[in-house]
C-alpha positions as a Markdown table, in Angstrom:
| # | Residue | x | y | z |
|---|---|---|---|---|
| 1 | Met | -109.7 | -28.0 | -65.1 |
| 2 | Lys | -108.1 | -31.5 | -64.6 |
| 3 | Thr | -110.0 | -32.6 | -67.4 |
| 4 | Ile | -108.9 | -30.5 | -69.7 |
| 5 | Ser | -105.1 | -31.0 | -68.7 |
| 6 | Lys | -105.1 | -34.7 | -69.9 |
| 7 | Leu | -107.4 | -33.7 | -73.3 |
| 8 | Ile | -104.3 | -31.9 | -73.4 |
| 9 | Ser | -101.0 | -34.0 | -72.3 |
| 10 | Gly | -103.3 | -36.9 | -74.8 |
| 11 | Ile | -102.8 | -35.0 | -77.5 |
| 12 | Thr | -99.6 | -34.3 | -77.3 |
| 13 | Leu | -98.8 | -38.1 | -76.6 |
| 14 | Ala | -100.9 | -39.2 | -79.6 |
| 15 | Leu | -99.3 | -36.3 | -81.2 |
| 16 | Ala | -95.4 | -38.0 | -79.6 |
| 17 | Cys | -96.1 | -41.4 | -80.4 |
| 18 | Thr | -96.9 | -41.3 | -84.2 |
| 19 | Ala | -94.0 | -38.0 | -85.2 |
| 20 | Ala | -91.6 | -41.1 | -83.4 |
| 21 | Ser | -92.7 | -43.9 | -86.1 |
| 22 | Ala | -91.8 | -41.6 | -88.5 |
| 23 | Thr | -88.3 | -43.2 | -90.7 |
| 24 | Val | -86.5 | -39.9 | -91.5 |
| 25 | Ile | -83.9 | -41.2 | -95.0 |
| 26 | Asn | -81.1 | -39.7 | -94.4 |
| 27 | Phe | -78.7 | -41.5 | -96.4 |
| 28 | Asp | -75.7 | -42.3 | -93.8 |
| 29 | Ser | -75.2 | -45.8 | -93.7 |
| 30 | Leu | -74.7 | -46.7 | -97.4 |
| 31 | Val | -70.8 | -44.7 | -98.4 |
| 32 | Ala | -67.6 | -44.2 | -97.0 |
| 33 | Pro | -66.9 | -40.9 | -95.9 |
| 34 | Gly | -65.0 | -39.4 | -98.9 |
| 35 | Ser | -66.8 | -42.0 | -101.4 |
| 36 | Tyr | -69.1 | -41.5 | -103.7 |
| 37 | Gly | -72.4 | -45.1 | -104.4 |
| 38 | Pro | -72.8 | -47.2 | -103.4 |
| 39 | Thr | -73.1 | -48.7 | -107.0 |
| 40 | Ser | -72.6 | -45.5 | -109.3 |
| 41 | Gly | -75.6 | -45.2 | -112.1 |
| 42 | Ser | -77.6 | -47.7 | -110.7 |
| 43 | Gly | -79.5 | -46.3 | -108.2 |
| 44 | Phe | -79.6 | -48.0 | -104.5 |
| 45 | Thr | -82.3 | -48.9 | -101.9 |
| 46 | Asp | -81.3 | -47.2 | -98.1 |
| 47 | Ser | -84.3 | -47.3 | -95.0 |
| 48 | Gly | -86.5 | -50.1 | -97.2 |
| 49 | Phe | -87.0 | -47.5 | -100.0 |
| 50 | Val | -85.7 | -47.8 | -103.4 |
| 51 | Phe | -84.3 | -44.1 | -105.7 |
| 52 | Ser | -83.7 | -44.6 | -109.2 |
| 53 | Ser | -81.1 | -45.0 | -111.4 |
| 54 | Asn | -79.7 | -41.4 | -111.5 |
| 55 | Met | -79.1 | -40.9 | -108.0 |
| 56 | Asp | -75.7 | -41.4 | -105.8 |
| 57 | Val | -75.4 | -40.8 | -102.3 |
| 58 | Val | -72.4 | -38.0 | -102.0 |
| 59 | Asp | -69.9 | -37.3 | -99.6 |
| 60 | Val | -70.9 | -33.4 | -99.2 |
| 61 | Ser | -68.8 | -32.7 | -96.2 |
| 62 | Pro | -65.6 | -30.5 | -96.5 |
| 63 | Thr | -63.2 | -32.9 | -96.5 |
| 64 | Gly | -65.7 | -35.3 | -98.8 |
| 65 | Gly | -64.0 | -34.0 | -101.9 |
| 66 | Trp | -64.8 | -31.9 | -105.6 |
| 67 | Trp | -68.4 | -32.4 | -104.6 |
| 68 | Ser | -69.0 | -30.9 | -101.4 |
| 69 | Ser | -68.1 | -27.2 | -103.1 |
| 70 | Gly | -70.9 | -24.9 | -102.2 |
| 71 | Val | -72.2 | -26.9 | -99.7 |
| 72 | Gly | -70.8 | -26.9 | -96.6 |
| 73 | Ser | -72.3 | -30.4 | -95.4 |
| 74 | Gly | -75.8 | -32.7 | -95.3 |
| 75 | His | -77.9 | -31.3 | -94.1 |
| 76 | Ser | -77.7 | -33.6 | -90.9 |
| 77 | Gly | -74.7 | -36.0 | -91.1 |
| 78 | Lys | -72.5 | -36.1 | -94.1 |
| 79 | Phe | -74.1 | -37.4 | -96.4 |
| 80 | Ala | -77.0 | -36.7 | -99.2 |
| 81 | Ala | -78.8 | -38.3 | -102.1 |
| 82 | Leu | -77.6 | -35.6 | -105.5 |
| 83 | Asn | -79.0 | -36.4 | -109.1 |
| 84 | Asn | -75.9 | -37.3 | -110.4 |
| 85 | Phe | -76.9 | -38.9 | -114.5 |
| 86 | Tyr | -80.0 | -35.8 | -114.1 |
| 87 | Gly | -83.0 | -36.1 | -114.5 |
| 88 | Asn | -86.1 | -36.9 | -111.9 |
| 89 | Met | -85.7 | -38.4 | -109.0 |
| 90 | Val | -88.4 | -41.1 | -108.4 |
| 91 | Met | -88.1 | -43.1 | -104.5 |
| 92 | Thr | -91.0 | -45.7 | -104.4 |
| 93 | Gln | -91.0 | -48.5 | -101.2 |
| 94 | Ala | -89.3 | -51.5 | -101.8 |
| 95 | Gly | -91.9 | -54.6 | -102.0 |
| 96 | Gly | -94.3 | -52.0 | -103.0 |
| 97 | Gly | -97.4 | -50.5 | -101.5 |
| 98 | Thr | -97.4 | -47.1 | -100.0 |
| 99 | Phe | -96.5 | -44.8 | -97.6 |
| 100 | Ser | -96.7 | -40.8 | -96.8 |
| 101 | Val | -93.5 | -38.5 | -97.2 |
| 102 | Gln | -93.9 | -35.8 | -94.3 |
| 103 | Asp | -90.9 | -33.7 | -95.8 |
| 104 | Leu | -87.6 | -33.3 | -97.3 |
| 105 | Trp | -84.8 | -31.2 | -97.6 |
| 106 | Leu | -82.6 | -30.1 | -100.7 |
| 107 | Asn | -80.0 | -28.0 | -102.1 |
| 108 | Gly | -78.8 | -26.6 | -105.1 |
| 109 | Trp | -75.8 | -28.9 | -106.9 |
| 110 | Gln | -72.4 | -26.8 | -105.3 |
| 111 | Gly | -74.8 | -23.7 | -104.2 |
| 112 | Ala | -76.0 | -23.5 | -107.9 |
| 113 | Leu | -80.8 | -22.2 | -108.2 |
| 114 | Thr | -82.8 | -25.0 | -108.6 |
| 115 | Ser | -86.4 | -25.2 | -110.0 |
| 116 | Val | -88.6 | -28.6 | -108.7 |
| 117 | Thr | -92.0 | -29.9 | -108.7 |
| 118 | Ile | -92.1 | -32.5 | -105.8 |
| 119 | Glu | -94.8 | -35.4 | -106.9 |
| 120 | Gly | -96.9 | -38.2 | -105.1 |
| 121 | Leu | -98.2 | -41.0 | -107.4 |
| 122 | Leu | -100.9 | -43.1 | -107.4 |
| 123 | Asn | -101.4 | -45.9 | -109.0 |
| 124 | Gly | -99.1 | -43.8 | -112.1 |
| 125 | Ala | -101.3 | -40.5 | -111.7 |
| 126 | Val | -100.4 | -37.5 | -109.4 |
| 127 | Thr | -102.2 | -37.0 | -106.4 |
| 128 | Asp | -99.9 | -33.9 | -104.8 |
| 129 | Ser | -98.0 | -31.7 | -105.7 |
| 130 | Tyr | -95.6 | -28.9 | -104.4 |
| 131 | Ser | -93.7 | -26.6 | -106.4 |
| 132 | Leu | -90.6 | -24.9 | -105.0 |
| 133 | Thr | -87.1 | -22.9 | -106.1 |
| 134 | Phe | -84.0 | -23.2 | -103.8 |
| 135 | Ser | -80.1 | -22.7 | -103.6 |
| 136 | Ser | -77.9 | -23.0 | -100.9 |
| 137 | Pro | -78.0 | -23.3 | -97.7 |
| 138 | Trp | -80.9 | -26.6 | -97.4 |
| 139 | Thr | -84.5 | -25.9 | -98.6 |
| 140 | Asn | -87.3 | -27.5 | -96.1 |
| 141 | Ala | -90.3 | -28.6 | -98.8 |
| 142 | Val | -93.0 | -29.7 | -96.4 |
| 143 | Leu | -95.6 | -31.8 | -98.8 |
| 144 | Asn | -97.9 | -33.6 | -96.1 |
| 145 | Phe | -98.6 | -36.3 | -99.1 |
| 146 | Ser | -100.7 | -39.5 | -98.1 |
| 147 | Ala | -101.3 | -42.4 | -99.8 |
| 148 | Val | -98.8 | -42.8 | -102.9 |
| 149 | Asp | -96.7 | -45.5 | -104.2 |
| 150 | Thr | -94.2 | -43.0 | -105.5 |
| 151 | Leu | -92.2 | -39.2 | -105.3 |
| 152 | Arg | -90.6 | -38.0 | -108.2 |
| 153 | Ile | -88.7 | -35.2 | -108.3 |
| 154 | Asn | -89.5 | -33.6 | -111.2 |
| 155 | Thr | -85.8 | -31.1 | -112.4 |
| 156 | Asn | -84.2 | -29.9 | -115.7 |
| 157 | Gly | -81.8 | -29.0 | -113.1 |
| 158 | Thr | -78.7 | -31.2 | -110.8 |
| 159 | Phe | -79.8 | -31.0 | -107.5 |
| 160 | Leu | -78.8 | -33.1 | -103.3 |
| 161 | Val | -81.8 | -33.7 | -101.3 |
| 162 | Asp | -81.6 | -34.9 | -97.8 |
| 163 | Asp | -83.4 | -36.1 | -94.6 |
| 164 | Ile | -87.1 | -37.7 | -96.4 |
| 165 | Gln | -88.7 | -38.0 | -94.1 |
| 166 | Val | -91.7 | -41.0 | -94.3 |
| 167 | Asn | -94.5 | -42.4 | -92.9 |
| 168 | Gly | -95.3 | -40.4 | -89.9 |
| 169 | Ser | -97.4 | -37.6 | -89.5 |
| 170 | Asn | -97.4 | -34.4 | -90.9 |
| 171 | Ala | -94.3 | -32.9 | -89.9 |
| 172 | Ile | -95.7 | -28.7 | -89.5 |
| 173 | Pro | -99.5 | -28.9 | -88.9 |
| 174 | Glu | -100.3 | -25.6 | -91.3 |
| 175 | Pro | -100.7 | -22.4 | -89.5 |
| 176 | Ala | -105.4 | -21.6 | -89.8 |
| 177 | Thr | -104.8 | -26.2 | -88.4 |
| 178 | Ala | -102.0 | -24.7 | -85.4 |
| 179 | Ala | -104.5 | -21.2 | -84.9 |
| 180 | Leu | -108.1 | -23.9 | -85.2 |
| 181 | Leu | -106.7 | -26.6 | -82.3 |
| 182 | Gly | -105.5 | -23.7 | -80.2 |
| 183 | Leu | -108.9 | -21.4 | -79.8 |
| 184 | Gly | -110.9 | -25.2 | -79.3 |
| 185 | Leu | -108.4 | -25.6 | -76.3 |
| 186 | Ala | -108.8 | -22.6 | -74.9 |
| 187 | Gly | -113.0 | -22.3 | -75.7 |
| 188 | Leu | -112.4 | -26.4 | -73.9 |
| 189 | Gly | -110.6 | -23.9 | -71.2 |
| 190 | Leu | -112.8 | -21.2 | -70.9 |
| 191 | Ala | -116.4 | -22.6 | -71.0 |
| 192 | Arg | -114.6 | -25.4 | -68.0 |
| 193 | Arg | -113.4 | -22.3 | -66.6 |
| 194 | Arg | -117.5 | -20.6 | -66.2 |
| 195 | Ser | -119.1 | -24.1 | -65.7 |
| 196 | Val | -117.0 | -24.4 | -62.1 |
């Protein structure tokens, strides 16, 4: 039984260490409360990632100004990124290279119903794709994209995005994967118990 306990502890520690290395882009350090920017209409860089020129960071807290109407606040903190000049959001790593995207949170601009297709690209080719429709409150998109050099959110609407988790482990295991892992561990426990 000690072997099973050590195995479970090792798996838990490995998962915790992998998740701890993730970066969560939350846009909370770029602008002053009650404002937008940092440089309206020219894009920005946050946490080592470059966002396209149609993106701004806005204070969506209840005291953030008229643009916070219908939002409530950022998914975490006061700020979120907004495709302020419409069109698709494009995110790349500063200096190039590949990265992974585990998940992100979306909100329709002032509660509007919005449809998007989120794509992971590598060398210009789409390698991963995920479509959803959302409004308000914040909706989680679990992507688990790996080895992409571009994240693109395609839409005809206006949306807010917050808490983009990059370069970590899979955000949430698929139910079948979690069930299979559980059955495997239970089987190991049963086998160990029978051999004792």
